[in-house]
PyMOL Python script that loads the backbone (N, CA, C, O; Angstrom):
from pymol import cmd

cmd.read_pdbstr("""\
ATOM      1  N   UNK A   1     -23.430  27.195  23.654  1.00  0.00           N
ATOM      2  CA  UNK A   1     -22.186  26.558  23.227  1.00  0.00           C
ATOM      3  C   UNK A   1     -22.256  26.148  21.755  1.00  0.00           C
ATOM      4  O   UNK A   1     -21.317  26.385  20.995  1.00  0.00           O
ATOM      5  N   UNK A   2     -23.380  25.529  21.356  1.00  0.00           N
ATOM      6  CA  UNK A   2     -23.511  25.095  19.965  1.00  0.00           C
ATOM      7  C   UNK A   2     -23.486  26.280  19.005  1.00  0.00           C
ATOM      8  O   UNK A   2     -22.898  26.201  17.927  1.00  0.00           O
ATOM      9  N   UNK A   3     -24.129  27.379  19.401  1.00  0.00           N
ATOM     10  CA  UNK A   3     -24.123  28.568  18.542  1.00  0.00           C
ATOM     11  C   UNK A   3     -22.727  29.146  18.406  1.00  0.00           C
ATOM     12  O   UNK A   3     -22.366  29.628  17.333  1.00  0.00           O
ATOM     13  N   UNK A   4     -21.939  29.109  19.460  1.00  0.00           N
ATOM     14  CA  UNK A   4     -20.569  29.610  19.413  1.00  0.00           C
ATOM     15  C   UNK A   4     -19.739  28.783  18.438  1.00  0.00           C
ATOM     16  O   UNK A   4     -18.954  29.332  17.665  1.00  0.00           O
ATOM     17  N   UNK A   5     -19.911  27.469  18.475  1.00  0.00           N
ATOM     18  CA  UNK A   5     -19.180  26.585  17.557  1.00  0.00           C
ATOM     19  C   UNK A   5     -19.613  26.854  16.125  1.00  0.00           C
ATOM     20  O   UNK A   5     -18.773  26.927  15.228  1.00  0.00           O
ATOM     21  N   UNK A   6     -20.901  27.000  15.902  1.00  0.00           N
ATOM     22  CA  UNK A   6     -21.403  27.264  14.544  1.00  0.00           C
ATOM     23  C   UNK A   6     -20.871  28.589  14.017  1.00  0.00           C
ATOM     24  O   UNK A   6     -20.465  28.678  12.859  1.00  0.00           O
ATOM     25  N   UNK A   7     -20.870  29.601  14.845  1.00  0.00           N
ATOM     26  CA  UNK A   7     -20.360  30.910  14.424  1.00  0.00           C
ATOM     27  C   UNK A   7     -18.861  30.832  14.135  1.00  0.00           C
ATOM     28  O   UNK A   7     -18.384  31.421  13.165  1.00  0.00           O
ATOM     29  N   UNK A   8     -18.125  30.115  14.967  1.00  0.00           N
ATOM     30  CA  UNK A   8     -16.683  29.959  14.744  1.00  0.00           C
ATOM     31  C   UNK A   8     -16.402  29.246  13.434  1.00  0.00           C
ATOM     32  O   UNK A   8     -15.500  29.639  12.694  1.00  0.00           O
ATOM     33  N   UNK A   9     -17.155  28.214  13.143  1.00  0.00           N
ATOM     34  CA  UNK A   9     -16.976  27.479  11.885  1.00  0.00           C
ATOM     35  C   UNK A   9     -17.321  28.380  10.701  1.00  0.00           C
ATOM     36  O   UNK A   9     -16.618  28.376   9.691  1.00  0.00           O
ATOM     37  N   UNK A  10     -18.381  29.136  10.821  1.00  0.00           N
ATOM     38  CA  UNK A  10     -18.782  30.039   9.746  1.00  0.00           C
ATOM     39  C   UNK A  10     -17.713  31.101   9.486  1.00  0.00           C
ATOM     40  O   UNK A  10     -17.389  31.393   8.335  1.00  0.00           O
ATOM     41  N   UNK A  11     -17.175  31.671  10.546  1.00  0.00           N
ATOM     42  CA  UNK A  11     -16.110  32.671  10.402  1.00  0.00           C
ATOM     43  C   UNK A  11     -14.885  32.046   9.745  1.00  0.00           C
ATOM     44  O   UNK A  11     -14.271  32.654   8.868  1.00  0.00           O
ATOM     45  N   UNK A  12     -14.528  30.836  10.163  1.00  0.00           N
ATOM     46  CA  UNK A  12     -13.369  30.156   9.577  1.00  0.00           C
ATOM     47  C   UNK A  12     -13.581  29.911   8.091  1.00  0.00           C
ATOM     48  O   UNK A  12     -12.651  30.074   7.301  1.00  0.00           O
ATOM     49  N   UNK A  13     -14.790  29.523   7.699  1.00  0.00           N
ATOM     50  CA  UNK A  13     -15.071  29.288   6.278  1.00  0.00           C
ATOM     51  C   UNK A  13     -14.976  30.576   5.465  1.00  0.00           C
ATOM     52  O   UNK A  13     -14.457  30.567   4.348  1.00  0.00           O
ATOM     53  N   UNK A  14     -15.472  31.680   6.017  1.00  0.00           N
ATOM     54  CA  UNK A  14     -15.356  32.969   5.323  1.00  0.00           C
ATOM     55  C   UNK A  14     -13.897  33.382   5.164  1.00  0.00           C
ATOM     56  O   UNK A  14     -13.499  33.858   4.101  1.00  0.00           O
ATOM     57  N   UNK A  15     -13.109  33.205   6.202  1.00  0.00           N
ATOM     58  CA  UNK A  15     -11.688  33.546   6.130  1.00  0.00           C
ATOM     59  C   UNK A  15     -10.984  32.677   5.101  1.00  0.00           C
ATOM     60  O   UNK A  15     -10.184  33.176   4.310  1.00  0.00           O
ATOM     61  N   UNK A  16     -11.276  31.367   5.106  1.00  0.00           N
ATOM     62  CA  UNK A  16     -10.675  30.450   4.138  1.00  0.00           C
ATOM     63  C   UNK A  16     -11.031  30.845   2.714  1.00  0.00           C
ATOM     64  O   UNK A  16     -10.174  30.828   1.830  1.00  0.00           O
ATOM     65  N   UNK A  17     -12.283  31.199   2.489  1.00  0.00           N
ATOM     66  CA  UNK A  17     -12.707  31.610   1.149  1.00  0.00           C
ATOM     67  C   UNK A  17     -11.996  32.888   0.719  1.00  0.00           C
ATOM     68  O   UNK A  17     -11.590  33.010  -0.437  1.00  0.00           O
ATOM     69  N   UNK A  18     -11.842  33.837   1.633  1.00  0.00           N
ATOM     70  CA  UNK A  18     -11.172  35.094   1.300  1.00  0.00           C
ATOM     71  C   UNK A  18      -9.702  34.877   0.993  1.00  0.00           C
ATOM     72  O   UNK A  18      -9.177  35.444   0.035  1.00  0.00           O
ATOM     73  N   UNK A  19      -9.036  34.067   1.791  1.00  0.00           N
ATOM     74  CA  UNK A  19      -7.616  33.790   1.574  1.00  0.00           C
ATOM     75  C   UNK A  19      -7.419  33.012   0.287  1.00  0.00           C
ATOM     76  O   UNK A  19      -6.500  33.294  -0.483  1.00  0.00           O
ATOM     77  N   UNK A  20      -8.277  32.038   0.055  1.00  0.00           N
ATOM     78  CA  UNK A  20      -8.139  31.214  -1.142  1.00  0.00           C
ATOM     79  C   UNK A  20      -8.318  32.041  -2.407  1.00  0.00           C
ATOM     80  O   UNK A  20      -7.560  31.878  -3.363  1.00  0.00           O
ATOM     81  N   UNK A  21      -9.307  32.923  -2.424  1.00  0.00           N
ATOM     82  CA  UNK A  21      -9.528  33.724  -3.620  1.00  0.00           C
ATOM     83  C   UNK A  21      -8.417  34.757  -3.811  1.00  0.00           C
ATOM     84  O   UNK A  21      -8.088  35.104  -4.945  1.00  0.00           O
ATOM     85  N   UNK A  22      -7.844  35.244  -2.732  1.00  0.00           N
ATOM     86  CA  UNK A  22      -6.798  36.252  -2.824  1.00  0.00           C
ATOM     87  C   UNK A  22      -5.467  35.654  -3.266  1.00  0.00           C
ATOM     88  O   UNK A  22      -4.651  36.349  -3.872  1.00  0.00           O
ATOM     89  N   UNK A  23      -5.240  34.390  -2.976  1.00  0.00           N
ATOM     90  CA  UNK A  23      -3.949  33.793  -3.279  1.00  0.00           C
ATOM     91  C   UNK A  23      -4.065  32.610  -4.236  1.00  0.00           C
ATOM     92  O   UNK A  23      -3.204  31.729  -4.244  1.00  0.00           O
ATOM     93  N   UNK A  24      -5.119  32.588  -5.037  1.00  0.00           N
ATOM     94  CA  UNK A  24      -5.326  31.474  -5.957  1.00  0.00           C
ATOM     95  C   UNK A  24      -4.232  31.452  -7.023  1.00  0.00           C
ATOM     96  O   UNK A  24      -3.847  32.489  -7.563  1.00  0.00           O
ATOM     97  N   UNK A  25      -3.752  30.272  -7.305  1.00  0.00           N
ATOM     98  CA  UNK A  25      -2.777  30.087  -8.381  1.00  0.00           C
ATOM     99  C   UNK A  25      -3.320  29.033  -9.326  1.00  0.00           C
ATOM    100  O   UNK A  25      -4.147  28.208  -8.938  1.00  0.00           O
ATOM    101  N   UNK A  26      -2.864  29.059 -10.541  1.00  0.00           N
ATOM    102  CA  UNK A  26      -3.311  28.119 -11.557  1.00  0.00           C
ATOM    103  C   UNK A  26      -2.191  27.153 -11.888  1.00  0.00           C
ATOM    104  O   UNK A  26      -1.028  27.392 -11.565  1.00  0.00           O
ATOM    105  N   UNK A  27      -2.557  26.062 -12.535  1.00  0.00           N
ATOM    106  CA  UNK A  27      -1.575  25.095 -13.002  1.00  0.00           C
ATOM    107  C   UNK A  27      -0.608  25.803 -13.932  1.00  0.00           C
ATOM    108  O   UNK A  27      -1.021  26.539 -14.828  1.00  0.00           O
ATOM    109  N   UNK A  28       0.674  25.580 -13.718  1.00  0.00           N
ATOM    110  CA  UNK A  28       1.700  26.207 -14.537  1.00  0.00           C
ATOM    111  C   UNK A  28       2.271  27.471 -13.925  1.00  0.00           C
ATOM    112  O   UNK A  28       3.321  27.944 -14.362  1.00  0.00           O
ATOM    113  N   UNK A  29       1.602  28.033 -12.919  1.00  0.00           N
ATOM    114  CA  UNK A  29       2.132  29.211 -12.231  1.00  0.00           C
ATOM    115  C   UNK A  29       3.326  28.805 -11.374  1.00  0.00           C
ATOM    116  O   UNK A  29       3.429  27.660 -10.933  1.00  0.00           O
ATOM    117  N   UNK A  30       4.212  29.745 -11.148  1.00  0.00           N
ATOM    118  CA  UNK A  30       5.326  29.499 -10.234  1.00  0.00           C
ATOM    119  C   UNK A  30       4.788  29.442  -8.810  1.00  0.00           C
ATOM    120  O   UNK A  30       3.849  30.155  -8.456  1.00  0.00           O
ATOM    121  N   UNK A  31       5.393  28.588  -8.007  1.00  0.00           N
ATOM    122  CA  UNK A  31       4.984  28.470  -6.605  1.00  0.00           C
ATOM    123  C   UNK A  31       5.344  29.749  -5.869  1.00  0.00           C
ATOM    124  O   UNK A  31       6.415  30.312  -6.099  1.00  0.00           O
ATOM    125  N   UNK A  32       4.471  30.216  -4.992  1.00  0.00           N
ATOM    126  CA  UNK A  32       4.809  31.403  -4.206  1.00  0.00           C
ATOM    127  C   UNK A  32       5.935  31.085  -3.235  1.00  0.00           C
ATOM    128  O   UNK A  32       6.053  29.957  -2.756  1.00  0.00           O
ATOM    129  N   UNK A  33       6.753  32.074  -2.949  1.00  0.00           N
ATOM    130  CA  UNK A  33       7.848  31.874  -2.004  1.00  0.00           C
ATOM    131  C   UNK A  33       7.261  31.730  -0.597  1.00  0.00           C
ATOM    132  O   UNK A  33       6.410  32.521  -0.191  1.00  0.00           O
ATOM    133  N   UNK A  34       7.713  30.729   0.131  1.00  0.00           N
ATOM    134  CA  UNK A  34       7.259  30.540   1.502  1.00  0.00           C
ATOM    135  C   UNK A  34       8.431  30.103   2.357  1.00  0.00           C
ATOM    136  O   UNK A  34       9.472  29.689   1.846  1.00  0.00           O
ATOM    137  N   UNK A  35       8.248  30.200   3.665  1.00  0.00           N
ATOM    138  CA  UNK A  35       9.312  29.873   4.610  1.00  0.00           C
ATOM    139  C   UNK A  35       8.782  28.865   5.626  1.00  0.00           C
ATOM    140  O   UNK A  35       7.663  28.997   6.121  1.00  0.00           O
ATOM    141  N   UNK A  36       9.593  27.864   5.927  1.00  0.00           N
ATOM    142  CA  UNK A  36       9.240  26.837   6.898  1.00  0.00           C
ATOM    143  C   UNK A  36      10.401  26.610   7.856  1.00  0.00           C
ATOM    144  O   UNK A  36      11.543  26.970   7.570  1.00  0.00           O
ATOM    145  N   UNK A  37      10.089  26.012   8.989  1.00  0.00           N
ATOM    146  CA  UNK A  37      11.129  25.603   9.926  1.00  0.00           C
ATOM    147  C   UNK A  37      11.670  24.260   9.454  1.00  0.00           C
ATOM    148  O   UNK A  37      10.900  23.332   9.207  1.00  0.00           O
ATOM    149  N   UNK A  38      12.986  24.153   9.326  1.00  0.00           N
ATOM    150  CA  UNK A  38      13.584  22.903   8.861  1.00  0.00           C
ATOM    151  C   UNK A  38      13.641  21.891   9.994  1.00  0.00           C
ATOM    152  O   UNK A  38      13.507  22.251  11.164  1.00  0.00           O
ATOM    153  N   UNK A  39      13.837  20.639   9.649  1.00  0.00           N
ATOM    154  CA  UNK A  39      13.941  19.586  10.662  1.00  0.00           C
ATOM    155  C   UNK A  39      15.236  19.705  11.444  1.00  0.00           C
ATOM    156  O   UNK A  39      15.373  19.099  12.506  1.00  0.00           O
ATOM    157  N   UNK A  40      16.187  20.476  10.936  1.00  0.00           N
ATOM    158  CA  UNK A  40      17.459  20.683  11.619  1.00  0.00           C
ATOM    159  C   UNK A  40      17.449  21.961  12.454  1.00  0.00           C
ATOM    160  O   UNK A  40      18.475  22.358  13.006  1.00  0.00           O
ATOM    161  N   UNK A  41      16.289  22.599  12.542  1.00  0.00           N
ATOM    162  CA  UNK A  41      16.188  23.896  13.204  1.00  0.00           C
ATOM    163  C   UNK A  41      16.481  24.985  12.196  1.00  0.00           C
ATOM    164  O   UNK A  41      17.001  24.709  11.114  1.00  0.00           O
ATOM    165  N   UNK A  42      16.161  26.190  12.531  1.00  0.00           N
ATOM    166  CA  UNK A  42      16.366  27.287  11.593  1.00  0.00           C
ATOM    167  C   UNK A  42      15.240  27.356  10.581  1.00  0.00           C
ATOM    168  O   UNK A  42      14.288  26.577  10.633  1.00  0.00           O
ATOM    169  N   UNK A  43      15.358  28.283   9.674  1.00  0.00           N
ATOM    170  CA  UNK A  43      14.330  28.526   8.660  1.00  0.00           C
ATOM    171  C   UNK A  43      14.891  28.239   7.277  1.00  0.00           C
ATOM    172  O   UNK A  43      16.089  28.389   7.035  1.00  0.00           O
ATOM    173  N   UNK A  44      14.016  27.825   6.377  1.00  0.00           N
ATOM    174  CA  UNK A  44      14.392  27.629   4.983  1.00  0.00           C
ATOM    175  C   UNK A  44      13.277  28.187   4.113  1.00  0.00           C
ATOM    176  O   UNK A  44      12.095  27.967   4.378  1.00  0.00           O
ATOM    177  N   UNK A  45      13.669  28.914   3.070  1.00  0.00           N
ATOM    178  CA  UNK A  45      12.705  29.496   2.145  1.00  0.00           C
ATOM    179  C   UNK A  45      12.809  28.772   0.810  1.00  0.00           C
ATOM    180  O   UNK A  45      13.873  28.283   0.431  1.00  0.00           O
ATOM    181  N   UNK A  46      11.697  28.715   0.114  1.00  0.00           N
ATOM    182  CA  UNK A  46      11.688  28.088  -1.202  1.00  0.00           C
ATOM    183  C   UNK A  46      12.680  28.789  -2.129  1.00  0.00           C
ATOM    184  O   UNK A  46      13.348  28.132  -2.928  1.00  0.00           O
ATOM    185  N   UNK A  47      12.780  30.091  -2.032  1.00  0.00           N
ATOM    186  CA  UNK A  47      13.703  30.843  -2.894  1.00  0.00           C
ATOM    187  C   UNK A  47      15.164  30.475  -2.622  1.00  0.00           C
ATOM    188  O   UNK A  47      16.013  30.666  -3.493  1.00  0.00           O
ATOM    189  N   UNK A  48      15.474  29.952  -1.431  1.00  0.00           N
ATOM    190  CA  UNK A  48      16.837  29.513  -1.119  1.00  0.00           C
ATOM    191  C   UNK A  48      17.236  28.288  -1.952  1.00  0.00           C
ATOM    192  O   UNK A  48      18.421  27.989  -2.098  1.00  0.00           O
ATOM    193  N   UNK A  49      16.251  27.594  -2.488  1.00  0.00           N
ATOM    194  CA  UNK A  49      16.501  26.363  -3.230  1.00  0.00           C
ATOM    195  C   UNK A  49      16.441  26.569  -4.743  1.00  0.00           C
ATOM    196  O   UNK A  49      16.375  25.602  -5.502  1.00  0.00           O
ATOM    197  N   UNK A  50      16.463  27.818  -5.176  1.00  0.00           N
ATOM    198  CA  UNK A  50      16.370  28.116  -6.604  1.00  0.00           C
ATOM    199  C   UNK A  50      17.497  27.420  -7.360  1.00  0.00           C
ATOM    200  O   UNK A  50      18.658  27.476  -6.955  1.00  0.00           O
ATOM    201  N   UNK A  51      17.141  26.765  -8.465  1.00  0.00           N
ATOM    202  CA  UNK A  51      18.112  26.047  -9.278  1.00  0.00           C
ATOM    203  C   UNK A  51      18.294  24.596  -8.857  1.00  0.00           C
ATOM    204  O   UNK A  51      19.021  23.846  -9.510  1.00  0.00           O
ATOM    205  N   UNK A  52      17.637  24.192  -7.765  1.00  0.00           N
ATOM    206  CA  UNK A  52      17.722  22.810  -7.290  1.00  0.00           C
ATOM    207  C   UNK A  52      16.380  22.120  -7.502  1.00  0.00           C
ATOM    208  O   UNK A  52      15.342  22.777  -7.571  1.00  0.00           O
ATOM    209  N   UNK A  53      16.405  20.807  -7.603  1.00  0.00           N
ATOM    210  CA  UNK A  53      15.164  20.051  -7.696  1.00  0.00           C
ATOM    211  C   UNK A  53      14.488  20.039  -6.328  1.00  0.00           C
ATOM    212  O   UNK A  53      15.126  19.760  -5.313  1.00  0.00           O
ATOM    213  N   UNK A  54      13.202  20.342  -6.311  1.00  0.00           N
ATOM    214  CA  UNK A  54      12.451  20.409  -5.067  1.00  0.00           C
ATOM    215  C   UNK A  54      11.172  19.598  -5.222  1.00  0.00           C
ATOM    216  O   UNK A  54      10.444  19.765  -6.200  1.00  0.00           O
ATOM    217  N   UNK A  55      10.902  18.732  -4.274  1.00  0.00           N
ATOM    218  CA  UNK A  55       9.652  17.974  -4.238  1.00  0.00           C
ATOM    219  C   UNK A  55       8.854  18.489  -3.051  1.00  0.00           C
ATOM    220  O   UNK A  55       9.316  18.453  -1.910  1.00  0.00           O
ATOM    221  N   UNK A  56       7.653  18.967  -3.337  1.00  0.00           N
ATOM    222  CA  UNK A  56       6.765  19.433  -2.279  1.00  0.00           C
ATOM    223  C   UNK A  56       5.663  18.403  -2.147  1.00  0.00           C
ATOM    224  O   UNK A  56       4.898  18.183  -3.086  1.00  0.00           O
ATOM    225  N   UNK A  57       5.580  17.774  -0.994  1.00  0.00           N
ATOM    226  CA  UNK A  57       4.611  16.712  -0.755  1.00  0.00           C
ATOM    227  C   UNK A  57       3.496  17.240   0.139  1.00  0.00           C
ATOM    228  O   UNK A  57       3.733  17.606   1.290  1.00  0.00           O
ATOM    229  N   UNK A  58       2.286  17.277  -0.395  1.00  0.00           N
ATOM    230  CA  UNK A  58       1.119  17.678   0.383  1.00  0.00           C
ATOM    231  C   UNK A  58       0.389  16.413   0.801  1.00  0.00           C
ATOM    232  O   UNK A  58       0.117  15.545  -0.029  1.00  0.00           O
ATOM    233  N   UNK A  59       0.077  16.307   2.059  1.00  0.00           N
ATOM    234  CA  UNK A  59      -0.657  15.141   2.523  1.00  0.00           C
ATOM    235  C   UNK A  59      -1.655  15.562   3.594  1.00  0.00           C
ATOM    236  O   UNK A  59      -1.529  16.616   4.217  1.00  0.00           O
ATOM    237  N   UNK A  60      -2.637  14.711   3.781  1.00  0.00           N
ATOM    238  CA  UNK A  60      -3.697  14.988   4.738  1.00  0.00           C
ATOM    239  C   UNK A  60      -3.510  14.083   5.947  1.00  0.00           C
ATOM    240  O   UNK A  60      -3.313  12.876   5.815  1.00  0.00           O
ATOM    241  N   UNK A  61      -3.575  14.680   7.107  1.00  0.00           N
ATOM    242  CA  UNK A  61      -3.587  13.885   8.336  1.00  0.00           C
ATOM    243  C   UNK A  61      -5.038  13.547   8.619  1.00  0.00           C
ATOM    244  O   UNK A  61      -5.808  14.397   9.067  1.00  0.00           O
ATOM    245  N   UNK A  62      -5.401  12.322   8.362  1.00  0.00           N
ATOM    246  CA  UNK A  62      -6.788  11.896   8.528  1.00  0.00           C
ATOM    247  C   UNK A  62      -6.852  10.911   9.686  1.00  0.00           C
ATOM    248  O   UNK A  62      -6.430   9.760   9.571  1.00  0.00           O
ATOM    249  N   UNK A  63      -7.380  11.378  10.784  1.00  0.00           N
ATOM    250  CA  UNK A  63      -7.462  10.528  11.965  1.00  0.00           C
ATOM    251  C   UNK A  63      -8.840   9.905  12.130  1.00  0.00           C
ATOM    252  O   UNK A  63      -9.153   9.347  13.182  1.00  0.00           O
ATOM    253  N   UNK A  64      -9.667  10.002  11.087  1.00  0.00           N
ATOM    254  CA  UNK A  64     -11.003   9.410  11.192  1.00  0.00           C
ATOM    255  C   UNK A  64     -10.908   7.887  11.031  1.00  0.00           C
ATOM    256  O   UNK A  64     -10.036   7.380  10.325  1.00  0.00           O
ATOM    257  N   UNK A  65     -11.808   7.179  11.689  1.00  0.00           N
ATOM    258  CA  UNK A  65     -11.787   5.709  11.562  1.00  0.00           C
ATOM    259  C   UNK A  65     -12.148   5.287  10.150  1.00  0.00           C
ATOM    260  O   UNK A  65     -12.984   5.920   9.506  1.00  0.00           O
ATOM    261  N   UNK A  66     -11.534   4.237   9.672  1.00  0.00           N
ATOM    262  CA  UNK A  66     -11.830   3.762   8.304  1.00  0.00           C
ATOM    263  C   UNK A  66     -12.643   2.508   8.333  1.00  0.00           C
ATOM    264  O   UNK A  66     -12.983   1.968   7.280  1.00  0.00           O
TER     265      UNK A  66
END
""", "prot")
cmd.dss("prot")
cmd.show_as("cartoon", "prot")
cmd.util.cbc("prot")
cmd.orient("prot")
């Protein structure tokens, strides 16, 4: 069981590294177009908001005890 977990974590790290290097962006680059489910249902794409002010808030869900 422990070996399976270790292998799964290792595979996930390799995938994360591959995706991160393939889609890396730098400061000043335009944000890539992406699509999310809206709170009202349906889909919304970043490109649908072109010409409007957009705030993208990234946050971490940290459930560890403090």
